[in-house]
C-alpha positions as CSV (number, residue, x, y, z in Angstrom):
1,M,-0.2,10.1,-8.9
2,A,2.9,10.5,-6.6
3,T,4.7,7.4,-5.9
4,A,6.3,6.2,-2.6
5,M,8.9,3.7,-2.1
6,V,9.9,2.0,0.8
7,I,13.1,-0.2,0.7
8,S,12.5,-2.7,3.5
9,P,15.5,-5.1,4.6
10,H,13.0,-7.2,6.3
11,A,9.1,-7.7,5.9
12,D,8.3,-5.7,9.2
13,D,10.8,-3.0,8.9
14,A,8.3,-1.0,6.6
15,A,5.4,-1.3,9.2
16,A,7.6,-0.6,12.2
17,F,9.3,2.4,11.3
18,C,7.1,4.2,8.9
19,G,3.8,2.4,8.9
20,G,1.6,5.5,9.9
21,T,3.2,7.8,7.2
22,L,2.8,4.9,4.5
23,A,-0.8,4.5,5.6
24,K,-1.3,8.1,5.6
25,L,0.6,8.5,1.9
26,A,-2.0,5.8,0.7
27,S,-5.2,7.4,2.1
28,Q,-3.9,10.5,0.0
29,G,-3.9,8.7,-3.1
30,W,-0.2,7.9,-3.4
31,R,1.0,4.7,-5.1
32,V,3.2,2.9,-2.4
33,V,5.7,0.6,-3.6
34,L,7.2,-2.2,-1.0
35,V,10.6,-3.5,-1.8
36,R,11.5,-6.5,0.2
37,V,15.2,-7.1,0.1
38,T,15.4,-10.4,2.2
39,D,13.5,-13.5,2.5
40,D,12.9,-13.7,6.4
41,C,13.9,-17.2,6.0
42,T,15.3,-17.3,9.7
43,D,12.9,-15.0,11.4
44,A,10.7,-17.3,13.2
45,V,10.5,-19.6,16.1
46,G,10.0,-23.5,15.9
47,L,9.7,-23.3,12.1
48,T,12.0,-24.6,9.2
49,R,13.4,-22.1,7.0
50,D,11.1,-23.1,4.3
51,E,8.0,-22.5,6.7
52,A,9.4,-19.2,7.9
53,R,9.9,-17.9,4.2
54,A,6.3,-18.8,3.5
55,R,4.7,-17.5,6.6
56,N,6.8,-14.5,6.5
57,T,5.8,-13.8,3.0
58,E,2.0,-14.6,3.5
59,Q,2.1,-11.9,6.5
60,L,3.8,-9.4,4.7
61,H,0.9,-9.3,2.2
62,L,-1.6,-9.1,5.0
63,A,0.2,-6.1,6.6
64,A,0.8,-4.5,3.0
65,G,-3.1,-4.5,2.5
66,V,-3.6,-3.2,6.2
67,L,-1.1,0.1,4.8
68,G,-2.7,0.4,1.5
69,V,0.4,-0.8,-0.4
70,S,0.0,-0.9,-4.0
71,E,2.9,-3.3,-5.1
72,I,5.5,-5.6,-3.4
73,V,8.7,-6.4,-5.0
74,E,10.8,-9.0,-3.7
75,L,14.7,-9.0,-4.3
76,G,14.9,-12.4,-2.6
77,Y,18.4,-12.3,-0.8
78,E,18.8,-14.8,1.6
79,T,18.0,-13.1,5.2
80,D,20.9,-12.2,7.7
81,S,23.3,-12.5,5.1
82,L,23.7,-9.3,3.2
83,A,27.0,-8.6,4.7
84,D,28.4,-11.2,2.1
85,V,26.7,-9.5,-0.8
86,S,28.4,-7.2,-3.1
87,L,27.3,-3.8,-2.3
88,V,27.5,-2.4,-5.6
89,K,25.5,-5.3,-7.0
90,L,22.7,-4.6,-4.4
91,R,23.3,-0.8,-5.2
92,D,22.4,-1.7,-9.0
93,R,19.4,-3.5,-8.5
94,I,18.1,-0.5,-6.5
95,I,19.1,2.0,-9.3
96,Y,16.9,-0.2,-11.7
97,L,13.8,0.1,-9.1
98,F,14.4,4.0,-9.0
99,R,14.3,4.1,-12.9
100,K,11.4,1.8,-13.4
101,H,9.2,3.2,-10.6
102,R,10.2,6.7,-10.6
103,P,9.4,7.3,-6.8
104,Y,8.9,11.2,-5.7
105,A,9.8,9.9,-2.0
106,V,11.7,6.8,-0.7
107,F,11.8,5.5,2.5
108,T,14.7,3.4,4.3
109,F,17.3,2.9,7.1
110,D,19.6,6.0,7.6
111,P,23.4,4.9,6.8
112,F,24.3,7.3,9.3
113,G,21.9,6.0,12.0
114,I,23.7,4.8,15.2
115,Y,23.6,1.8,17.5
116,E,22.8,-0.4,14.6
117,N,23.6,-3.8,15.0
118,N,21.8,-5.4,12.0
119,Q,24.0,-5.7,9.1
120,D,21.1,-6.0,6.5
121,H,19.8,-2.6,7.9
122,V,23.2,-1.2,7.4
123,R,24.0,-2.5,3.7
124,V,20.7,-1.8,2.7
125,A,21.0,1.8,4.0
126,Q,24.4,2.1,2.2
127,A,23.4,0.7,-1.2
128,V,20.1,3.0,-1.1
129,D,22.0,6.1,0.0
130,E,24.4,5.7,-3.0
131,A,21.6,4.5,-5.5
132,F,20.2,8.2,-5.0
133,W,23.2,9.6,-7.0
134,T,24.4,6.8,-9.2
135,S,20.8,6.6,-10.7
136,C,21.1,10.1,-12.1
137,F,24.3,8.8,-14.2
138,D,23.6,7.9,-17.9
139,L,27.1,5.7,-17.9
140,H,25.5,3.6,-14.9
141,H,23.6,0.9,-16.5
142,P,22.8,2.3,-20.0
143,E,21.4,-1.2,-20.8
144,H,18.3,0.2,-18.8
145,F,17.8,2.9,-21.5
146,E,17.0,0.1,-24.0
147,E,13.9,-0.6,-21.9
148,G,12.8,2.6,-22.2
149,L,14.0,3.6,-18.7
150,K,16.1,7.2,-18.0
151,P,18.3,8.7,-15.7
152,F,16.3,9.5,-12.6
153,S,16.7,11.3,-9.4
154,V,14.6,10.8,-6.2
155,C,13.4,14.3,-4.7
156,E,12.6,13.3,-1.3
157,R,14.7,10.7,1.0
158,W,13.0,9.9,4.1
159,Y,15.6,8.0,6.6
160,F,14.5,6.1,9.5
161,G,16.3,4.3,12.4
162,R,16.5,2.8,15.7
163,H,18.5,5.7,16.8
164,L,18.3,8.7,14.6
165,P,20.4,11.9,16.1
166,G,19.6,13.8,12.9
167,A,16.0,13.5,12.9
168,N,14.7,16.7,11.3
169,H,10.8,15.9,10.6
170,G,8.1,14.4,12.8
171,E,5.2,13.1,10.8
172,D,1.8,13.4,12.4
173,V,0.5,9.9,12.1
174,S,-2.2,10.4,14.9
175,E,-5.0,9.0,12.4
176,F,-3.0,6.1,11.1
177,L,-1.5,4.7,14.4
178,E,-3.9,1.8,14.5
179,K,-3.1,0.8,11.1
180,K,0.5,0.8,12.1
181,I,-0.3,-1.4,14.7
182,D,-2.4,-3.7,13.1
183,A,0.2,-3.9,10.2
184,L,3.0,-4.8,12.8
185,C,0.5,-7.2,14.5
186,A,0.1,-9.0,11.0
187,H,4.0,-10.1,11.0
188,R,2.9,-12.7,13.8
189,E,6.1,-15.0,13.3
190,M,8.6,-12.2,13.0
191,M,6.9,-10.6,16.2
192,R,7.3,-13.6,18.1
193,N,10.9,-14.0,17.0
194,T,11.7,-10.5,18.4
195,I,9.6,-11.0,21.5
196,N,11.8,-14.2,22.2
197,Q,15.3,-12.6,21.9
198,T,14.1,-10.3,24.8
199,R,12.8,-13.2,26.5
200,L,16.1,-15.0,26.2
201,Q,17.9,-12.1,27.5
202,L,15.9,-11.6,30.4
203,E,16.4,-15.3,31.1
204,T,20.0,-14.9,31.1
205,W,19.4,-11.9,33.5
206,G,17.6,-14.4,35.8
207,R,14.3,-12.5,35.1
208,R,11.0,-12.9,33.4
209,A,8.2,-10.6,32.1
210,P,4.7,-12.1,32.4
211,L,3.8,-9.4,29.4
212,L,6.5,-10.9,27.2
213,D,5.5,-14.5,27.9
214,H,1.8,-13.8,27.0
215,A,2.6,-12.0,23.7
216,F,4.8,-14.9,22.7
217,E,2.2,-17.7,23.6
218,G,-0.9,-15.7,22.5
219,D,-1.9,-12.3,21.6
220,A,1.0,-9.6,20.9
221,R,-1.1,-6.7,20.3
222,P,-1.3,-5.3,23.9
223,L,2.4,-5.3,23.9
224,L,2.8,-4.0,20.3
225,A,0.5,-1.3,20.8
226,L,2.1,-0.3,24.1
227,V,5.5,0.0,22.4
228,L,4.5,1.7,19.5
229,Q,2.1,4.4,21.2
230,E,5.1,5.2,23.5
231,Q,7.2,5.5,20.7
232,A,4.8,7.7,18.9
233,N,3.9,10.3,21.8
234,A,7.7,10.5,22.5
235,V,8.4,11.7,18.6
236,A,4.9,14.3,18.9
237,A,6.6,15.7,22.1
238,Q,10.2,16.2,20.4
239,F,8.6,17.7,17.2
240,G,5.8,19.7,19.0
241,L,2.8,17.9,17.4
242,G,0.5,19.0,19.6
243,P,-1.5,17.3,22.7
244,G,-2.7,13.9,22.2
245,R,-0.8,13.7,18.6
246,M,1.4,10.8,17.5
247,G,4.3,10.9,15.2
248,E,6.9,9.2,13.5
249,A,10.5,10.5,13.3
250,F,12.8,11.0,10.0
251,R,15.7,12.5,8.6
252,L,14.2,14.1,5.7
253,E,16.6,15.4,3.1
254,R,15.7,17.1,-0.2
255,F,18.3,19.8,-1.5
256,G,19.6,20.8,2.0
257,D,21.0,24.3,2.0
258,L,20.3,24.6,-1.7
259,E,16.6,24.5,-1.3
260,P,16.0,28.3,-0.9
261,M,18.1,29.1,-4.0
262,L,16.8,26.6,-6.0
263,E,13.1,27.5,-5.1
264,A,14.0,31.3,-6.2
265,L,15.9,30.2,-9.3
266,S,13.3,27.4,-10.6
267,E,10.1,27.4,-12.2
268,P,7.3,24.8,-12.7
269,I,7.5,22.7,-15.8
270,P,4.6,22.9,-17.9
271,G,2.2,20.0,-17.5
272,A,4.1,18.7,-14.6
273,D,2.5,17.2,-12.1
274,A,2.5,19.6,-8.7
275,P,4.6,18.4,-6.0
276,P,3.1,17.3,-2.9
277,A,2.0,20.0,-0.4
278,R,5.2,20.0,2.1
279,E,6.8,22.4,4.8
280,P,10.2,23.3,3.5
281,V,12.5,20.8,4.8
282,K,14.7,21.9,7.8
283,A,18.3,21.1,8.5
284,A,19.0,18.4,11.0
285,P,19.9,19.9,14.4
286,A,23.3,20.1,15.4
287,Q,24.2,17.3,17.9
288,A,26.3,17.2,20.9
289,F,28.6,14.1,21.3
């Protein structure tokens, strides 16, 4: 059974950015491990920090159940504070998780994504990206090997982001978009906080949006479904998935330019699990700036 791991700075990031793909992999028999890095203690409106932490954790488990997540790992850092955390120490915790769970594929924020103003996203992206190669070194944390762990390298790195200029893969999630919507709606407190940020900015502009008010005060599903469907339609059009299809965008990396050569030079390991069926990973398109 192949393992996919999503390293999510906050509880709602997994559902928002790759929930359809995670649900799709779970339906295909993958084991999905969700790593939440922070405790989301400030991501709510009208609650104490303890209440926010508890409710967001409860709602994370609801969302994970919708997506078919097999295990949740909590790192427990205080939310909105990772800029003050040692990047090396965060990286080293991720090295341990790679060696313990041995994921074939890892999903996380792209360290080269642009217009990202959330430092928790930035720091997690940087730590994971470095852990991809440092987890291979037997001189990084040899104490892990006393537990029976070994150096390990993730095969597929699925990067997502708010603005992903290097996106080279659109995953068709048409049959799983409803699960993505359900999972994001399960994060009720976090969604209310996100919606309220836009309401406050509109207020400064001297405007209001009744749809946002309704989503904040009552049922957020119509608004969230609209946003996610529009995003999924745009990805499907970008990657030519076909009429009526819906997608999620990633910068998917495996071996880069070396892949054709490595495929020609390598051979299957006897007794090893066959890799998941996948089209060759394309290079990211050149960007004009």
